[in-house]
N, CA, C and O atoms as a GROMACS GRO file, in nm:
protein
  580
    1MET      N    1  -8.201  -5.065 -17.799
    1MET     CA    2  -8.084  -5.148 -17.812
    1MET      C    3  -8.022  -5.009 -17.744
    1MET      O    4  -8.091  -4.912 -17.775
    2THR      N    5  -7.935  -4.984 -17.679
    2THR     CA    6  -7.883  -4.941 -17.623
    2THR      C    7  -7.722  -4.888 -17.693
    2THR      O    8  -7.637  -4.957 -17.749
    3SER      N    9  -7.723  -4.768 -17.670
    3SER     CA   10  -7.553  -4.686 -17.704
    3SER      C   11  -7.466  -4.717 -17.588
    3SER      O   12  -7.492  -4.750 -17.472
    4ARG      N   13  -7.410  -4.708 -17.620
    4ARG     CA   14  -7.234  -4.730 -17.550
    4ARG      C   15  -7.214  -4.597 -17.509
    4ARG      O   16  -7.227  -4.523 -17.607
    5PHE      N   17  -7.177  -4.510 -17.368
    5PHE     CA   18  -7.131  -4.433 -17.370
    5PHE      C   19  -6.991  -4.394 -17.409
    5PHE      O   20  -6.903  -4.461 -17.357
    6SER      N   21  -6.965  -4.324 -17.468
    6SER     CA   22  -6.836  -4.313 -17.558
    6SER      C   23  -6.765  -4.169 -17.526
    6SER      O   24  -6.828  -4.088 -17.456
    7GLY      N   25  -6.625  -4.133 -17.581
    7GLY     CA   26  -6.571  -3.989 -17.556
    7GLY      C   27  -6.645  -3.848 -17.618
    7GLY      O   28  -6.636  -3.726 -17.597
    8ARG      N   29  -6.725  -3.940 -17.707
    8ARG     CA   30  -6.808  -3.764 -17.763
    8ARG      C   31  -6.941  -3.772 -17.676
    8ARG      O   32  -7.008  -3.669 -17.685
    9HIS      N   33  -6.990  -3.865 -17.598
    9HIS     CA   34  -7.095  -3.847 -17.505
    9HIS      C   35  -6.998  -3.759 -17.428
    9HIS      O   36  -7.030  -3.641 -17.422
   10MET      N   37  -6.873  -3.798 -17.362
   10MET     CA   38  -6.835  -3.691 -17.243
   10MET      C   39  -6.754  -3.562 -17.318
   10MET      O   40  -6.680  -3.522 -17.228
   11THR      N   41  -6.740  -3.513 -17.387
   11THR     CA   42  -6.651  -3.421 -17.470
   11THR      C   43  -6.817  -3.328 -17.476
   11THR      O   44  -6.812  -3.217 -17.424
   12ALA      N   45  -6.936  -3.365 -17.529
   12ALA     CA   46  -7.026  -3.258 -17.489
   12ALA      C   47  -7.095  -3.250 -17.424
   12ALA      O   48  -7.194  -3.185 -17.458
   13ILE      N   49  -7.092  -3.303 -17.300
   13ILE     CA   50  -7.114  -3.321 -17.160
   13ILE      C   51  -7.047  -3.168 -17.113
   13ILE      O   52  -7.100  -3.073 -17.055
   14LEU      N   53  -6.926  -3.184 -17.157
   14LEU     CA   54  -6.756  -3.017 -17.107
   14LEU      C   55  -6.820  -2.940 -17.141
   14LEU      O   56  -6.839  -2.844 -17.066
   15VAL      N   57  -6.888  -2.944 -17.280
   15VAL     CA   58  -6.868  -2.834 -17.341
   15VAL      C   59  -6.962  -2.773 -17.309
   15VAL      O   60  -6.951  -2.656 -17.270
   16ALA      N   61  -7.054  -2.822 -17.315
   16ALA     CA   62  -7.216  -2.800 -17.271
   16ALA      C   63  -7.256  -2.767 -17.113
   16ALA      O   64  -7.347  -2.690 -17.084
   17PHE      N   65  -7.178  -2.835 -17.019
   17PHE     CA   66  -7.160  -2.757 -16.880
   17PHE      C   67  -7.062  -2.621 -16.849
   17PHE      O   68  -7.106  -2.516 -16.801
   18PHE      N   69  -6.916  -2.648 -16.889
   18PHE     CA   70  -6.850  -2.472 -16.980
   18PHE      C   71  -6.909  -2.392 -17.029
   18PHE      O   72  -6.922  -2.274 -16.999
   19GLY      N   73  -6.964  -2.469 -17.132
   19GLY     CA   74  -7.092  -2.335 -17.224
   19GLY      C   75  -7.150  -2.276 -17.119
   19GLY      O   76  -7.118  -2.157 -17.116
   20VAL      N   77  -7.256  -2.322 -16.986
   20VAL     CA   78  -7.375  -2.254 -16.934
   20VAL      C   79  -7.231  -2.182 -16.817
   20VAL      O   80  -7.193  -2.070 -16.854
   21VAL      N   81  -7.184  -2.218 -16.735
   21VAL     CA   82  -7.101  -2.156 -16.708
   21VAL      C   83  -7.049  -2.049 -16.737
   21VAL      O   84  -7.061  -1.966 -16.647
   22ILE      N   85  -6.997  -2.016 -16.825
   22ILE     CA   86  -6.901  -1.884 -16.890
   22ILE      C   87  -7.035  -1.791 -16.916
   22ILE      O   88  -7.033  -1.681 -16.859
   23ALA      N   89  -7.188  -1.833 -17.019
   23ALA     CA   90  -7.248  -1.777 -16.990
   23ALA      C   91  -7.325  -1.697 -16.875
   23ALA      O   92  -7.384  -1.590 -16.891
   24VAL      N   93  -7.312  -1.780 -16.743
   24VAL     CA   94  -7.346  -1.686 -16.701
   24VAL      C   95  -7.323  -1.583 -16.620
   24VAL      O   96  -7.388  -1.488 -16.578
   25ASN      N   97  -7.136  -1.654 -16.600
   25ASN     CA   98  -7.025  -1.497 -16.555
   25ASN      C   99  -7.053  -1.440 -16.654
   25ASN      O  100  -7.082  -1.325 -16.620
   26LEU      N  101  -7.066  -1.453 -16.795
   26LEU     CA  102  -7.047  -1.330 -16.888
   26LEU      C  103  -7.168  -1.270 -16.800
   26LEU      O  104  -7.154  -1.201 -16.699
   27THR      N  105  -7.306  -1.315 -16.868
   27THR     CA  106  -7.459  -1.204 -16.786
   27THR      C  107  -7.450  -1.148 -16.661
   27THR      O  108  -7.507  -1.040 -16.645
   28MET      N  109  -7.386  -1.200 -16.560
   28MET     CA  110  -7.374  -1.138 -16.430
   28MET      C  111  -7.241  -1.013 -16.431
   28MET      O  112  -7.233  -0.899 -16.386
   29ALA      N  113  -7.166  -1.084 -16.492
   29ALA     CA  114  -7.086  -0.979 -16.480
   29ALA      C  115  -7.141  -0.820 -16.616
   29ALA      O  116  -7.092  -0.708 -16.632
   30THR      N  117  -7.261  -0.893 -16.686
   30THR     CA  118  -7.238  -0.781 -16.781
   30THR      C  119  -7.327  -0.700 -16.684
   30THR      O  120  -7.285  -0.586 -16.663
   31PHE      N  121  -7.465  -0.742 -16.607
   31PHE     CA  122  -7.554  -0.684 -16.509
   31PHE      C  123  -7.482  -0.611 -16.425
   31PHE      O  124  -7.528  -0.503 -16.386
   32ALA      N  125  -7.368  -0.651 -16.386
   32ALA     CA  126  -7.272  -0.627 -16.224
   32ALA      C  127  -7.217  -0.436 -16.298
   32ALA      O  128  -7.238  -0.327 -16.245
   33THR      N  129  -7.145  -0.469 -16.433
   33THR     CA  130  -7.101  -0.304 -16.461
   33THR      C  131  -7.189  -0.232 -16.477
   33THR      O  132  -7.172  -0.128 -16.414
   34ARG      N  133  -7.353  -0.237 -16.576
   34ARG     CA  134  -7.407  -0.208 -16.609
   34ARG      C  135  -7.516  -0.072 -16.487
   34ARG      O  136  -7.564   0.040 -16.505
   35THR      N  137  -7.509  -0.168 -16.374
   35THR     CA  138  -7.573  -0.121 -16.251
   35THR      C  139  -7.499   0.003 -16.176
   35THR      O  140  -7.530   0.122 -16.171
   36PHE      N  141  -7.405  -0.057 -16.128
   36PHE     CA  142  -7.307  -0.012 -16.017
   36PHE      C  143  -7.152   0.011 -16.067
   36PHE      O  144  -7.092  -0.096 -16.083
   37GLY      N  145  -7.098   0.092 -16.086
   37GLY     CA  146  -7.009   0.200 -16.143
   37GLY      C  147  -6.861   0.115 -16.002
   37GLY      O  148  -6.750   0.073 -16.032
   38GLY      N  149  -6.898   0.117 -15.918
   38GLY     CA  150  -6.815   0.083 -15.848
   38GLY      C  151  -6.755   0.222 -15.716
   38GLY      O  152  -6.698   0.212 -15.607
   39VAL      N  153  -6.793   0.319 -15.779
   39VAL     CA  154  -6.707   0.450 -15.705
   39VAL      C  155  -6.840   0.510 -15.607
   39VAL      O  156  -6.946   0.566 -15.632
   40VAL      N  157  -6.793   0.479 -15.524
   40VAL     CA  158  -6.837   0.530 -15.378
   40VAL      C  159  -6.779   0.739 -15.369
   40VAL      O  160  -6.853   0.833 -15.400
   41VAL      N  161  -6.690   0.746 -15.338
   41VAL     CA  162  -6.668   0.853 -15.337
   41VAL      C  163  -6.559   0.871 -15.439
   41VAL      O  164  -6.525   0.762 -15.484
   42ASP      N  165  -6.462   1.020 -15.512
   42ASP     CA  166  -6.420   1.006 -15.601
   42ASP      C  167  -6.222   1.008 -15.582
   42ASP      O  168  -6.136   0.984 -15.667
   43ASN      N  169  -6.211   1.040 -15.454
   43ASN     CA  170  -6.113   1.008 -15.401
   43ASN      C  171  -6.086   0.977 -15.232
   43ASN      O  172  -6.108   1.050 -15.135
   44SER      N  173  -6.047   0.879 -15.237
   44SER     CA  174  -6.061   0.807 -15.045
   44SER      C  175  -5.950   0.849 -14.999
   44SER      O  176  -5.928   0.806 -14.886
   45TYR      N  177  -5.852   0.932 -15.048
   45TYR     CA  178  -5.786   0.995 -14.952
   45TYR      C  179  -5.814   1.131 -14.942
   45TYR      O  180  -5.788   1.157 -14.824
   46VAL      N  181  -5.847   1.220 -14.989
   46VAL     CA  182  -5.958   1.342 -14.956
   46VAL      C  183  -6.030   1.345 -14.815
   46VAL      O  184  -6.025   1.383 -14.698
   47ALA      N  185  -6.126   1.255 -14.941
   47ALA     CA  186  -6.243   1.194 -14.807
   47ALA      C  187  -6.183   1.118 -14.687
   47ALA      O  188  -6.256   1.116 -14.588
   48SER      N  189  -6.094   1.071 -14.678
   48SER     CA  190  -5.987   1.007 -14.503
   48SER      C  191  -6.039   1.131 -14.431
   48SER      O  192  -6.128   1.146 -14.348
   49GLN      N  193  -5.939   1.229 -14.499
   49GLN     CA  194  -5.882   1.383 -14.435
   49GLN      C  195  -6.020   1.454 -14.359
   49GLN      O  196  -6.007   1.498 -14.245
   50LYS      N  197  -6.151   1.463 -14.428
   50LYS     CA  198  -6.227   1.505 -14.402
   50LYS      C  199  -6.365   1.431 -14.337
   50LYS      O  200  -6.474   1.486 -14.318
   51TYR      N  201  -6.334   1.310 -14.312
   51TYR     CA  202  -6.353   1.205 -14.160
   51TYR      C  203  -6.396   1.298 -14.027
   51TYR      O  204  -6.516   1.302 -14.001
   52ASN      N  205  -6.322   1.357 -13.959
   52ASN     CA  206  -6.331   1.387 -13.828
   52ASN      C  207  -6.426   1.506 -13.856
   52ASN      O  208  -6.485   1.536 -13.753
   53ASP      N  209  -6.463   1.591 -13.970
   53ASP     CA  210  -6.484   1.735 -14.024
   53ASP      C  211  -6.587   1.646 -14.073
   53ASP      O  212  -6.626   1.715 -14.167
   54TRP      N  213  -6.644   1.563 -14.076
   54TRP     CA  214  -6.815   1.471 -14.084
   54TRP      C  215  -6.864   1.449 -13.977
   54TRP      O  216  -6.980   1.485 -13.952
   55LEU      N  217  -6.778   1.378 -13.880
   55LEU     CA  218  -6.788   1.334 -13.769
   55LEU      C  219  -6.862   1.454 -13.648
   55LEU      O  220  -6.957   1.421 -13.577
   56ALA      N  221  -6.800   1.586 -13.644
   56ALA     CA  222  -6.847   1.702 -13.592
   56ALA      C  223  -6.944   1.724 -13.612
   56ALA      O  224  -7.030   1.732 -13.524
   57ALA      N  225  -6.968   1.743 -13.757
   57ALA     CA  226  -7.086   1.770 -13.815
   57ALA      C  227  -7.212   1.727 -13.792
   57ALA      O  228  -7.314   1.794 -13.774
   58ALA      N  229  -7.193   1.568 -13.795
   58ALA     CA  230  -7.297   1.501 -13.770
   58ALA      C  231  -7.311   1.519 -13.593
   58ALA      O  232  -7.426   1.513 -13.551
   59GLU      N  233  -7.236   1.534 -13.524
   59GLU     CA  234  -7.260   1.568 -13.361
   59GLU      C  235  -7.346   1.695 -13.298
   59GLU      O  236  -7.408   1.695 -13.192
   60ARG      N  237  -7.327   1.826 -13.414
   60ARG     CA  238  -7.360   1.936 -13.445
   60ARG      C  239  -7.526   1.914 -13.446
   60ARG      O  240  -7.609   1.958 -13.367
   61GLN      N  241  -7.544   1.827 -13.566
   61GLN     CA  242  -7.672   1.780 -13.600
   61GLN      C  243  -7.769   1.742 -13.494
   61GLN      O  244  -7.882   1.787 -13.472
   62ARG      N  245  -7.700   1.647 -13.434
   62ARG     CA  246  -7.730   1.520 -13.323
   62ARG      C  247  -7.809   1.642 -13.244
   62ARG      O  248  -7.931   1.657 -13.249
   63LYS      N  249  -7.720   1.726 -13.171
   63LYS     CA  250  -7.747   1.830 -13.076
   63LYS      C  251  -7.856   1.918 -13.078
   63LYS      O  252  -7.874   1.975 -12.971
   64LEU      N  253  -7.942   1.948 -13.179
   64LEU     CA  254  -8.057   1.993 -13.254
   64LEU      C  255  -8.177   1.980 -13.251
   64LEU      O  256  -8.269   2.061 -13.265
   65ALA      N  257  -8.172   1.799 -13.218
   65ALA     CA  258  -8.246   1.746 -13.201
   65ALA      C  259  -8.384   1.789 -13.268
   65ALA      O  260  -8.493   1.816 -13.218
   66TRP      N  261  -8.345   1.786 -13.389
   66TRP     CA  262  -8.451   1.793 -13.447
   66TRP      C  263  -8.510   1.703 -13.542
   66TRP      O  264  -8.432   1.656 -13.624
   67THR      N  265  -8.658   1.660 -13.551
   67THR     CA  266  -8.702   1.543 -13.585
   67THR      C  267  -8.735   1.620 -13.762
   67THR      O  268  -8.789   1.727 -13.788
   68ILE      N  269  -8.678   1.513 -13.858
   68ILE     CA  270  -8.682   1.526 -13.973
   68ILE      C  271  -8.736   1.435 -14.030
   68ILE      O  272  -8.660   1.339 -14.049
   69GLU      N  273  -8.876   1.419 -14.080
   69GLU     CA  274  -8.902   1.280 -14.180
   69GLU      C  275  -8.952   1.296 -14.310
   69GLU      O  276  -9.068   1.336 -14.323
   70PRO      N  277  -8.855   1.260 -14.448
   70PRO     CA  278  -8.939   1.251 -14.540
   70PRO      C  279  -9.014   1.126 -14.569
   70PRO      O  280  -8.991   1.032 -14.494
   71PHE      N  281  -9.115   1.108 -14.683
   71PHE     CA  282  -9.179   1.034 -14.717
   71PHE      C  283  -9.223   1.065 -14.869
   71PHE      O  284  -9.152   1.148 -14.927
   72LEU      N  285  -9.321   1.014 -14.933
   72LEU     CA  286  -9.380   0.983 -15.043
   72LEU      C  287  -9.522   1.022 -15.027
   72LEU      O  288  -9.578   0.940 -14.954
   73ASP      N  289  -9.605   1.120 -15.069
   73ASP     CA  290  -9.718   1.079 -15.046
   73ASP      C  291  -9.783   1.048 -15.141
   73ASP      O  292  -9.725   1.037 -15.249
   74ASP      N  293  -9.935   1.024 -15.131
   74ASP     CA  294 -10.013   0.894 -15.287
   74ASP      C  295  -9.986   0.968 -15.432
   74ASP      O  296 -10.025   0.910 -15.533
   75ALA      N  297  -9.916   1.104 -15.443
   75ALA     CA  298  -9.894   1.157 -15.559
   75ALA      C  299  -9.761   1.123 -15.585
   75ALA      O  300  -9.719   1.197 -15.674
   76ARG      N  301  -9.683   1.051 -15.549
   76ARG     CA  302  -9.527   1.082 -15.556
   76ARG      C  303  -9.409   1.204 -15.540
   76ARG      O  304  -9.292   1.215 -15.576
   77HIS      N  305  -9.531   1.312 -15.449
   77HIS     CA  306  -9.443   1.417 -15.438
   77HIS      C  307  -9.385   1.376 -15.290
   77HIS      O  308  -9.423   1.293 -15.208
   78VAL      N  309  -9.266   1.480 -15.294
   78VAL     CA  310  -9.176   1.429 -15.147
   78VAL      C  311  -9.201   1.507 -15.024
   78VAL      O  312  -9.130   1.607 -15.016
   79ALA      N  313  -9.302   1.483 -14.904
   79ALA     CA  314  -9.311   1.564 -14.806
   79ALA      C  315  -9.226   1.517 -14.683
   79ALA      O  316  -9.193   1.407 -14.640
   80VAL      N  317  -9.202   1.655 -14.644
   80VAL     CA  318  -9.055   1.670 -14.540
   80VAL      C  319  -9.153   1.706 -14.385
   80VAL      O  320  -9.181   1.821 -14.350
   81SER      N  321  -9.187   1.602 -14.322
   81SER     CA  322  -9.247   1.624 -14.185
   81SER      C  323  -9.158   1.741 -14.066
   81SER      O  324  -9.035   1.735 -14.065
   82LEU      N  325  -9.188   1.783 -14.027
   82LEU     CA  326  -9.086   1.920 -13.963
   82LEU      C  327  -9.066   1.890 -13.832
   82LEU      O  328  -9.167   1.821 -13.813
   83SER      N  329  -8.997   1.892 -13.706
   83SER     CA  330  -9.027   1.931 -13.588
   83SER      C  331  -9.028   2.082 -13.501
   83SER      O  332  -9.068   2.117 -13.390
   84ILE      N  333  -8.963   2.149 -13.613
   84ILE     CA  334  -8.914   2.290 -13.606
   84ILE      C  335  -8.966   2.420 -13.682
   84ILE      O  336  -8.947   2.399 -13.802
   85ASP      N  337  -9.012   2.518 -13.668
   85ASP     CA  338  -9.098   2.616 -13.751
   85ASP      C  339  -8.999   2.696 -13.787
   85ASP      O  340  -8.896   2.704 -13.721
   86GLY      N  341  -9.022   2.761 -13.894
   86GLY     CA  342  -8.902   2.811 -13.946
   86GLY      C  343  -8.821   2.837 -14.013
   86GLY      O  344  -8.760   2.941 -14.038
   87ALA      N  345  -8.815   2.688 -14.062
   87ALA     CA  346  -8.640   2.647 -14.123
   87ALA      C  347  -8.726   2.630 -14.301
   87ALA      O  348  -8.841   2.613 -14.340
   88THR      N  349  -8.619   2.643 -14.351
   88THR     CA  350  -8.564   2.595 -14.498
   88THR      C  351  -8.559   2.460 -14.544
   88THR      O  352  -8.494   2.383 -14.472
   89VAL      N  353  -8.595   2.427 -14.615
   89VAL     CA  354  -8.584   2.293 -14.708
   89VAL      C  355  -8.511   2.277 -14.858
   89VAL      O  356  -8.571   2.298 -14.963
   90SER      N  357  -8.430   2.253 -14.853
   90SER     CA  358  -8.384   2.261 -15.006
   90SER      C  359  -8.326   2.070 -15.024
   90SER      O  360  -8.297   1.978 -14.948
   91GLY      N  361  -8.333   2.085 -15.123
   91GLY     CA  362  -8.243   1.930 -15.154
   91GLY      C  363  -8.262   1.843 -15.339
   91GLY      O  364  -8.282   1.928 -15.426
   92PHE      N  365  -8.258   1.750 -15.372
   92PHE     CA  366  -8.245   1.649 -15.457
   92PHE      C  367  -8.271   1.541 -15.474
   92PHE      O  368  -8.260   1.472 -15.373
   93ALA      N  369  -8.309   1.482 -15.576
   93ALA     CA  370  -8.334   1.318 -15.549
   93ALA      C  371  -8.283   1.271 -15.645
   93ALA      O  372  -8.309   1.324 -15.753
   94ARG      N  373  -8.180   1.137 -15.640
   94ARG     CA  374  -8.113   1.090 -15.689
   94ARG      C  375  -8.136   0.916 -15.703
   94ARG      O  376  -8.168   0.838 -15.613
   95HIS      N  377  -8.106   0.883 -15.855
   95HIS     CA  378  -8.141   0.762 -15.882
   95HIS      C  379  -8.042   0.641 -15.837
   95HIS      O  380  -7.940   0.629 -15.905
   96PRO      N  381  -8.061   0.555 -15.734
   96PRO     CA  382  -7.890   0.476 -15.625
   96PRO      C  383  -7.797   0.441 -15.762
   96PRO      O  384  -7.674   0.441 -15.759
   97LEU      N  385  -7.898   0.403 -15.919
   97LEU     CA  386  -7.821   0.370 -15.951
   97LEU      C  387  -7.737   0.413 -16.052
   97LEU      O  388  -7.664   0.344 -16.123
   98GLY      N  389  -7.755   0.542 -16.052
   98GLY     CA  390  -7.726   0.667 -16.169
   98GLY      C  391  -7.781   0.649 -16.279
   98GLY      O  392  -7.739   0.709 -16.378
   99ARG      N  393  -7.935   0.523 -16.288
   99ARG     CA  394  -7.975   0.570 -16.441
   99ARG      C  395  -8.033   0.687 -16.489
   99ARG      O  396  -8.063   0.713 -16.606
  100GLU      N  397  -8.043   0.745 -16.405
  100GLU     CA  398  -8.161   0.879 -16.441
  100GLU      C  399  -8.065   0.994 -16.319
  100GLU      O  400  -8.003   0.997 -16.213
  101VAL      N  401  -8.112   1.072 -16.431
  101VAL     CA  402  -8.068   1.240 -16.402
  101VAL      C  403  -8.153   1.260 -16.265
  101VAL      O  404  -8.257   1.199 -16.238
  102ASP      N  405  -8.083   1.366 -16.175
  102ASP     CA  406  -8.052   1.342 -16.034
  102ASP      C  407  -8.218   1.500 -16.059
  102ASP      O  408  -8.233   1.581 -16.151
  103VAL      N  409  -8.285   1.483 -15.958
  103VAL     CA  410  -8.422   1.558 -15.995
  103VAL      C  411  -8.433   1.683 -15.872
  103VAL      O  412  -8.446   1.659 -15.753
  104PRO      N  413  -8.426   1.781 -15.915
  104PRO     CA  414  -8.382   1.900 -15.794
  104PRO      C  415  -8.528   1.954 -15.691
  104PRO      O  416  -8.618   2.028 -15.732
  105LEU      N  417  -8.521   1.908 -15.588
  105LEU     CA  418  -8.655   1.960 -15.539
  105LEU      C  419  -8.705   2.088 -15.503
  105LEU      O  420  -8.598   2.147 -15.487
  106THR      N  421  -8.783   2.162 -15.481
  106THR     CA  422  -8.807   2.291 -15.465
  106THR      C  423  -8.964   2.278 -15.354
  106THR      O  424  -9.055   2.204 -15.393
  107PHE      N  425  -8.975   2.331 -15.261
  107PHE     CA  426  -9.059   2.292 -15.136
  107PHE      C  427  -9.127   2.414 -15.179
  107PHE      O  428  -9.085   2.512 -15.240
  108ALA      N  429  -9.302   2.366 -15.107
  108ALA     CA  430  -9.341   2.430 -15.031
  108ALA      C  431  -9.422   2.426 -14.914
  108ALA      O  432  -9.448   2.311 -14.877
  109ALA      N  433  -9.470   2.523 -14.842
  109ALA     CA  434  -9.534   2.504 -14.705
  109ALA      C  435  -9.658   2.372 -14.707
  109ALA      O  436  -9.732   2.352 -14.804
  110ALA      N  437  -9.659   2.311 -14.612
  110ALA     CA  438  -9.760   2.248 -14.609
  110ALA      C  439  -9.804   2.190 -14.484
  110ALA      O  440  -9.707   2.162 -14.415
  111ARG      N  441  -9.938   2.155 -14.419
  111ARG     CA  442  -9.935   2.113 -14.318
  111ARG      C  443  -9.811   1.993 -14.258
  111ARG      O  444  -9.767   1.889 -14.307
  112GLY      N  445  -9.779   2.075 -14.114
  112GLY     CA  446  -9.646   1.990 -14.029
  112GLY      C  447  -9.544   1.963 -14.136
  112GLY      O  448  -9.510   1.848 -14.162
  113GLY      N  449  -9.489   2.079 -14.205
  113GLY     CA  450  -9.348   2.104 -14.286
  113GLY      C  451  -9.369   2.146 -14.377
  113GLY      O  452  -9.431   2.252 -14.386
  114VAL      N  453  -9.327   2.077 -14.479
  114VAL     CA  454  -9.346   2.140 -14.653
  114VAL      C  455  -9.377   1.966 -14.778
  114VAL      O  456  -9.398   1.845 -14.767
  115ARG      N  457  -9.368   2.026 -14.836
  115ARG     CA  458  -9.380   1.906 -14.972
  115ARG      C  459  -9.324   1.958 -15.140
  115ARG      O  460  -9.357   2.064 -15.194
  116SER      N  461  -9.254   1.875 -15.184
  116SER     CA  462  -9.221   1.898 -15.345
  116SER      C  463  -9.320   1.991 -15.400
  116SER      O  464  -9.430   2.009 -15.348
  117ILE      N  465  -9.280   2.047 -15.501
  117ILE     CA  466  -9.373   2.064 -15.583
  117ILE      C  467  -9.414   1.972 -15.671
  117ILE      O  468  -9.526   1.930 -15.697
  118LYS      N  469  -9.258   1.934 -15.734
  118LYS     CA  470  -9.311   1.808 -15.859
  118LYS      C  471  -9.303   1.700 -15.811
  118LYS      O  472  -9.260   1.692 -15.696
  119ALA      N  473  -9.333   1.608 -15.867
  119ALA     CA  474  -9.366   1.479 -15.826
  119ALA      C  475  -9.264   1.363 -15.869
  119ALA      O  476  -9.233   1.362 -15.988
  120LEU      N  477  -9.218   1.284 -15.801
  120LEU     CA  478  -9.093   1.176 -15.828
  120LEU      C  479  -9.147   1.084 -15.978
  120LEU      O  480  -9.264   1.053 -15.997
  121PRO      N  481  -9.056   1.060 -16.053
  121PRO     CA  482  -9.058   0.940 -16.120
  121PRO      C  483  -9.106   0.831 -15.996
  121PRO      O  484  -9.104   0.845 -15.874
  122PRO      N  485  -9.148   0.719 -16.080
  122PRO     CA  486  -9.181   0.591 -16.045
  122PRO      C  487  -9.039   0.504 -16.004
  122PRO      O  488  -8.955   0.489 -16.093
  123GLY      N  489  -9.021   0.460 -15.899
  123GLY     CA  490  -8.861   0.376 -15.875
  123GLY      C  491  -8.834   0.446 -15.737
  123GLY      O  492  -8.881   0.548 -15.687
  124ARG      N  493  -8.711   0.322 -15.678
  124ARG     CA  494  -8.608   0.423 -15.575
  124ARG      C  495  -8.588   0.508 -15.594
  124ARG      O  496  -8.605   0.533 -15.713
  125TRP      N  497  -8.527   0.653 -15.487
  125TRP     CA  498  -8.464   0.736 -15.500
  125TRP      C  499  -8.407   0.743 -15.393
  125TRP      O  500  -8.462   0.722 -15.285
  126ASN      N  501  -8.292   0.773 -15.408
  126ASN     CA  502  -8.215   0.877 -15.242
  126ASN      C  503  -8.257   0.969 -15.274
  126ASN      O  504  -8.262   1.008 -15.391
  127ILE      N  505  -8.317   1.050 -15.134
  127ILE     CA  506  -8.328   1.200 -15.125
  127ILE      C  507  -8.272   1.258 -15.028
  127ILE      O  508  -8.280   1.230 -14.908
  128HIS      N  509  -8.195   1.369 -15.100
  128HIS     CA  510  -8.102   1.427 -15.010
  128HIS      C  511  -8.108   1.554 -14.975
  128HIS      O  512  -8.099   1.640 -15.063
  129LEU      N  513  -8.125   1.591 -14.841
  129LEU     CA  514  -8.195   1.711 -14.830
  129LEU      C  515  -8.099   1.825 -14.742
  129LEU      O  516  -7.999   1.787 -14.682
  130LEU      N  517  -8.132   1.936 -14.743
  130LEU     CA  518  -8.086   2.020 -14.626
  130LEU      C  519  -8.177   2.135 -14.565
  130LEU      O  520  -8.232   2.222 -14.633
  131VAL      N  521  -8.183   2.127 -14.461
  131VAL     CA  522  -8.298   2.177 -14.364
  131VAL      C  523  -8.208   2.301 -14.275
  131VAL      O  524  -8.133   2.271 -14.183
  132ARG      N  525  -8.226   2.413 -14.311
  132ARG     CA  526  -8.166   2.532 -14.242
  132ARG      C  527  -8.272   2.563 -14.168
  132ARG      O  528  -8.385   2.571 -14.215
  133ARG      N  529  -8.233   2.590 -14.010
  133ARG     CA  530  -8.272   2.756 -13.946
  133ARG      C  531  -8.206   2.861 -13.899
  133ARG      O  532  -8.198   2.845 -13.777
  134GLY      N  533  -8.145   2.980 -13.937
  134GLY     CA  534  -8.097   3.028 -13.875
  134GLY      C  535  -7.932   3.002 -13.955
  134GLY      O  536  -7.891   3.018 -14.070
  135GLU      N  537  -7.873   2.960 -13.837
  135GLU     CA  538  -7.700   2.956 -13.874
  135GLU      C  539  -7.700   2.776 -13.862
  135GLU      O  540  -7.610   2.707 -13.910
  136SER      N  541  -7.812   2.722 -13.792
  136SER     CA  542  -7.780   2.612 -13.741
  136SER      C  543  -7.875   2.473 -13.961
  136SER      O  544  -7.957   2.440 -14.046
  137GLU      N  545  -7.783   2.473 -13.911
  137GLU     CA  546  -7.815   2.326 -14.065
  137GLU      C  547  -7.822   2.142 -13.991
  137GLU      O  548  -7.762   2.096 -13.894
  138ALA      N  549  -7.893   2.094 -14.061
  138ALA     CA  550  -7.889   1.961 -14.088
  138ALA      C  551  -7.932   1.890 -14.199
  138ALA      O  552  -8.038   1.904 -14.260
  139ARG      N  553  -7.824   1.799 -14.226
  139ARG     CA  554  -7.824   1.687 -14.400
  139ARG      C  555  -7.907   1.571 -14.364
  139ARG      O  556  -7.906   1.498 -14.265
  140LEU      N  557  -7.962   1.573 -14.448
  140LEU     CA  558  -8.061   1.389 -14.436
  140LEU      C  559  -8.050   1.344 -14.582
  140LEU      O  560  -8.067   1.420 -14.679
  141ILE      N  561  -8.017   1.198 -14.590
  141ILE     CA  562  -8.045   1.143 -14.678
  141ILE      C  563  -8.105   1.033 -14.716
  141ILE      O  564  -8.019   0.946 -14.733
  142GLU      N  565  -8.216   0.994 -14.737
  142GLU     CA  566  -8.297   0.886 -14.728
  142GLU      C  567  -8.386   0.829 -14.856
  142GLU      O  568  -8.406   0.887 -14.962
  143THR      N  569  -8.427   0.714 -14.819
  143THR     CA  570  -8.422   0.596 -14.978
  143THR      C  571  -8.553   0.592 -14.952
  143THR      O  572  -8.597   0.556 -14.843
  144LEU      N  573  -8.646   0.641 -15.077
  144LEU     CA  574  -8.786   0.648 -15.073
  144LEU      C  575  -8.868   0.565 -15.232
  144LEU      O  576  -8.834   0.571 -15.350
  145GLN      N  577  -8.947   0.517 -15.186
  145GLN     CA  578  -8.954   0.421 -15.316
  145GLN      C  579  -9.097   0.384 -15.336
  145GLN      O  580  -9.129   0.311 -15.430
   0.00000   0.00000   0.00000
């Protein structure tokens, strides 16, 4: 014998449906707030005032025609292949979601460029590099995993 569909059944279906929707929304909101704070720049007005300076610096860097290629070697050391001689390289590694502390990078000469002395922890990292030779400099941000 089958029972009839009643108001109690419909109420249970609606409560279950909206309970799932609310649980999923709360879960997604929790993941979103724990992984990215939403801040790209501290002050967007100040950043907008520096925009033309950033464009000019990028054009100066492009005219240098330096080839700078960072990569991770097998031991997770940051290696940088350089097309120029006599350049100094400095930088740091930043976790893209801000979960880890920034890792300062110290480089030593290696074949074809430089190699970091310290290895990076596992995961994806944004590598911020400053390459200088004399008065000229180039900046680079590269994501390595």
